C-alpha atoms as an extended CHARMM CRD file, in Angstrom:
* protein
*
       105  EXT
         1         1  MET       CA             35.2560000000      102.8540000000      -50.5140000000  PROA      1               0.0000000000
         2         2  ALA       CA             31.8670000000      102.3640000000      -48.9520000000  PROA      2               0.0000000000
         3         3  ALA       CA             31.3580000000       99.1820000000      -46.9530000000  PROA      3               0.0000000000
         4         4  ARG       CA             28.6330000000       96.8120000000      -48.1150000000  PROA      4               0.0000000000
         5         5  ILE       CA             28.3880000000       95.1640000000      -44.6870000000  PROA      5               0.0000000000
         6         6  ARG       CA             28.4550000000       97.2810000000      -41.5450000000  PROA      6               0.0000000000
         7         7  LYS       CA             28.2010000000       96.7230000000      -37.8090000000  PROA      7               0.0000000000
         8         8  GLY       CA             24.6050000000       96.0420000000      -36.7600000000  PROA      8               0.0000000000
         9         9  ASP       CA             23.4840000000       94.5820000000      -40.1100000000  PROA      9               0.0000000000
        10        10  ARG       CA             21.4900000000       91.3270000000      -40.1890000000  PROA      10              0.0000000000
        11        11  VAL       CA             23.3340000000       88.7450000000      -42.3090000000  PROA      11              0.0000000000
        12        12  VAL       CA             23.2180000000       85.0320000000      -43.1520000000  PROA      12              0.0000000000
        13        13  VAL       CA             26.3300000000       82.8430000000      -43.4800000000  PROA      13              0.0000000000
        14        14  THR       CA             26.5030000000       81.2390000000      -46.9430000000  PROA      14              0.0000000000
        15        15  ALA       CA             29.5690000000       78.9830000000      -46.6230000000  PROA      15              0.0000000000
        16        16  GLY       CA             31.6140000000       77.0900000000      -44.0530000000  PROA      16              0.0000000000
        17        17  LYS       CA             30.7190000000       75.1640000000      -40.9290000000  PROA      17              0.0000000000
        18        18  SER       CA             28.1780000000       77.8190000000      -39.8690000000  PROA      18              0.0000000000
        19        19  LYS       CA             26.3020000000       77.8430000000      -43.1960000000  PROA      19              0.0000000000
        20        20  GLY       CA             22.7080000000       79.0000000000      -42.7690000000  PROA      20              0.0000000000
        21        21  VAL       CA             23.2430000000       80.8090000000      -39.4600000000  PROA      21              0.0000000000
        22        22  GLU       CA             21.5780000000       84.2210000000      -39.2660000000  PROA      22              0.0000000000
        23        23  GLY       CA             22.9100000000       86.8750000000      -36.9320000000  PROA      23              0.0000000000
        24        24  GLU       CA             23.9380000000       90.4540000000      -36.3490000000  PROA      24              0.0000000000
        25        25  VAL       CA             27.3610000000       91.7610000000      -37.3700000000  PROA      25              0.0000000000
        26        26  LEU       CA             29.2260000000       92.4920000000      -34.1260000000  PROA      26              0.0000000000
        27        27  LYS       CA             32.4870000000       93.7510000000      -35.5980000000  PROA      27              0.0000000000
        28        28  VAL       CA             33.9330000000       94.5740000000      -39.0260000000  PROA      28              0.0000000000
        29        29  LEU       CA             37.6690000000       94.0660000000      -39.5940000000  PROA      29              0.0000000000
        30        30  VAL       CA             38.1720000000       96.2970000000      -42.6380000000  PROA      30              0.0000000000
        31        31  ASP       CA             41.8910000000       95.6390000000      -43.2650000000  PROA      31              0.0000000000
        32        32  GLU       CA             41.4020000000       91.8580000000      -43.1490000000  PROA      32              0.0000000000
        33        33  LYS       CA             38.0680000000       91.9040000000      -45.0770000000  PROA      33              0.0000000000
        34        34  ARG       CA             36.3940000000       89.9070000000      -42.3000000000  PROA      34              0.0000000000
        35        35  VAL       CA             33.3050000000       90.2180000000      -40.1170000000  PROA      35              0.0000000000
        36        36  VAL       CA             32.3000000000       88.7560000000      -36.7570000000  PROA      36              0.0000000000
        37        37  VAL       CA             28.7150000000       87.4480000000      -36.7950000000  PROA      37              0.0000000000
        38        38  GLN       CA             26.7600000000       86.7160000000      -33.6150000000  PROA      38              0.0000000000
        39        39  GLY       CA             26.3570000000       82.9400000000      -33.1420000000  PROA      39              0.0000000000
        40        40  ALA       CA             28.4510000000       81.9560000000      -36.1800000000  PROA      40              0.0000000000
        41        41  GLN       CA             31.9250000000       80.3610000000      -36.4560000000  PROA      41              0.0000000000
        42        42  LEU       CA             32.0450000000       79.5190000000      -32.7390000000  PROA      42              0.0000000000
        43        43  ILE       CA             35.4650000000       78.5380000000      -31.4010000000  PROA      43              0.0000000000
        44        44  LYS       CA             36.7120000000       77.5330000000      -27.9750000000  PROA      44              0.0000000000
        45        45  ARG       CA             39.5240000000       79.4630000000      -26.3280000000  PROA      45              0.0000000000
        46        46  HSD       CA             41.4110000000       77.8850000000      -23.4110000000  PROA      46              0.0000000000
        47        47  ASN       CA             42.3670000000       80.6060000000      -20.9180000000  PROA      47              0.0000000000
        48        48  LYS       CA             44.9530000000       80.2840000000      -18.1960000000  PROA      48              0.0000000000
        49        49  PRO       CA             44.0080000000       81.6600000000      -14.7450000000  PROA      49              0.0000000000
        50        50  SER       CA             45.4100000000       85.1240000000      -14.0730000000  PROA      50              0.0000000000
        51        51  ALA       CA             45.0150000000       88.0280000000      -11.6870000000  PROA      51              0.0000000000
        52        52  ARG       CA             42.2260000000       89.4220000000      -13.8990000000  PROA      52              0.0000000000
        53        53  GLY       CA             40.0540000000       86.3490000000      -13.7340000000  PROA      53              0.0000000000
        54        54  ALA       CA             39.6410000000       82.6230000000      -13.4830000000  PROA      54              0.0000000000
        55        55  GLY       CA             40.7450000000       80.3530000000      -16.2710000000  PROA      55              0.0000000000
        56        56  GLY       CA             38.5700000000       78.0250000000      -18.2390000000  PROA      56              0.0000000000
        57        57  ILE       CA             37.2060000000       77.3340000000      -21.6800000000  PROA      57              0.0000000000
        58        58  GLU       CA             35.5590000000       80.3460000000      -23.3000000000  PROA      58              0.0000000000
        59        59  GLN       CA             33.3690000000       80.0510000000      -26.3940000000  PROA      59              0.0000000000
        60        60  ARG       CA             33.2750000000       82.9980000000      -28.7870000000  PROA      60              0.0000000000
        61        61  GLU       CA             32.8010000000       83.9810000000      -32.4210000000  PROA      61              0.0000000000
        62        62  ALA       CA             35.7290000000       83.9500000000      -34.8540000000  PROA      62              0.0000000000
        63        63  PRO       CA             35.9230000000       86.2590000000      -37.8890000000  PROA      63              0.0000000000
        64        64  LEU       CA             34.4450000000       85.1320000000      -41.2200000000  PROA      64              0.0000000000
        65        65  HSD       CA             35.5040000000       86.3670000000      -44.6450000000  PROA      65              0.0000000000
        66        66  VAL       CA             33.0690000000       89.0050000000      -45.9060000000  PROA      66              0.0000000000
        67        67  SER       CA             32.4280000000       86.9830000000      -49.0980000000  PROA      67              0.0000000000
        68        68  ASN       CA             30.8270000000       84.2240000000      -46.9890000000  PROA      68              0.0000000000
        69        69  VAL       CA             27.9530000000       86.3690000000      -45.7160000000  PROA      69              0.0000000000
        70        70  LEU       CA             24.9400000000       87.9280000000      -47.4430000000  PROA      70              0.0000000000
        71        71  HSD       CA             22.7240000000       90.7170000000      -46.1750000000  PROA      71              0.0000000000
        72        72  ILE       CA             19.1520000000       89.7920000000      -45.1880000000  PROA      72              0.0000000000
        73        73  ASP       CA             16.4920000000       91.6400000000      -47.1820000000  PROA      73              0.0000000000
        74        74  PRO       CA             14.4180000000       93.7800000000      -44.7660000000  PROA      74              0.0000000000
        75        75  GLU       CA             11.2720000000       93.1450000000      -46.8310000000  PROA      75              0.0000000000
        76        76  ASP       CA             11.1040000000       89.3380000000      -47.0470000000  PROA      76              0.0000000000
        77        77  GLY       CA             13.9410000000       88.0520000000      -44.8370000000  PROA      77              0.0000000000
        78        78  LYS       CA             15.8140000000       86.2510000000      -47.6220000000  PROA      78              0.0000000000
        79        79  PRO       CA             19.4970000000       86.7210000000      -48.5750000000  PROA      79              0.0000000000
        80        80  THR       CA             20.2060000000       89.5540000000      -50.9960000000  PROA      80              0.0000000000
        81        81  ARG       CA             23.1150000000       91.3590000000      -52.5480000000  PROA      81              0.0000000000
        82        82  ILE       CA             23.7740000000       95.0240000000      -51.8180000000  PROA      82              0.0000000000
        83        83  GLY       CA             23.8870000000       97.9000000000      -54.2940000000  PROA      83              0.0000000000
        84        84  PHE       CA             24.5690000000      101.6040000000      -54.0030000000  PROA      84              0.0000000000
        85        85  LYS       CA             22.5830000000      104.5090000000      -55.4000000000  PROA      85              0.0000000000
        86        86  PHE       CA             22.3170000000      108.2480000000      -54.9430000000  PROA      86              0.0000000000
        87        87  LEU       CA             19.1340000000      109.8450000000      -53.6360000000  PROA      87              0.0000000000
        88        88  GLU       CA             17.6850000000      113.1500000000      -54.8570000000  PROA      88              0.0000000000
        89        89  ASP       CA             19.3180000000      114.9940000000      -51.9480000000  PROA      89              0.0000000000
        90        90  GLY       CA             22.7560000000      113.6750000000      -53.0060000000  PROA      90              0.0000000000
        91        91  ARG       CA             23.1980000000      111.0290000000      -50.2980000000  PROA      91              0.0000000000
        92        92  LYS       CA             24.7790000000      107.7040000000      -51.2760000000  PROA      92              0.0000000000
        93        93  VAL       CA             22.8030000000      104.8390000000      -49.7190000000  PROA      93              0.0000000000
        94        94  ARG       CA             22.8260000000      101.0440000000      -49.7520000000  PROA      94              0.0000000000
        95        95  TYR       CA             19.8270000000       99.1710000000      -51.0910000000  PROA      95              0.0000000000
        96        96  ALA       CA             18.7410000000       95.5300000000      -51.3230000000  PROA      96              0.0000000000
        97        97  LYS       CA             18.9940000000       94.3360000000      -54.9180000000  PROA      97              0.0000000000
        98        98  ARG       CA             16.2620000000       91.7430000000      -54.3000000000  PROA      98              0.0000000000
        99        99  SER       CA             13.5040000000       94.2020000000      -53.3270000000  PROA      99              0.0000000000
       100       100  GLY       CA             15.0150000000       97.6260000000      -54.0300000000  PROA      100             0.0000000000
       101       101  GLU       CA             14.4080000000       98.7200000000      -50.4400000000  PROA      101             0.0000000000
       102       102  ILE       CA             16.8670000000      101.2040000000      -48.9250000000  PROA      102             0.0000000000
       103       103  ILE       CA             18.8830000000       99.7110000000      -46.0500000000  PROA      103             0.0000000000
       104       104  ASP       CA             20.5740000000      102.8270000000      -44.6380000000  PROA      104             0.0000000000
       105       105  ARG       CA             18.6090000000      104.9120000000      -42.2030000000  PROA      105             0.0000000000
């Protein structure tokens, strides 16, 4: 199965406490159907001091379900769904359904 959202894609969060936040996908958790988006779903983690480093409160991104993000259209910057099509040379590529522009390099 080809992934609709991949690491490095620009997405916008469509639901939850981070609705409207745009960011880059930092990590894709395929088995859990979740993605980590830069600047979205921020949580605070309380760390105990250890030999590796000092303790304190660390803020980081938590995973979001993949259904709560939409790809950003490279042409006009608005949210769009993703489709798949085959090119003349036989490659399967992703494209923005809003504009028809190919997303894969």
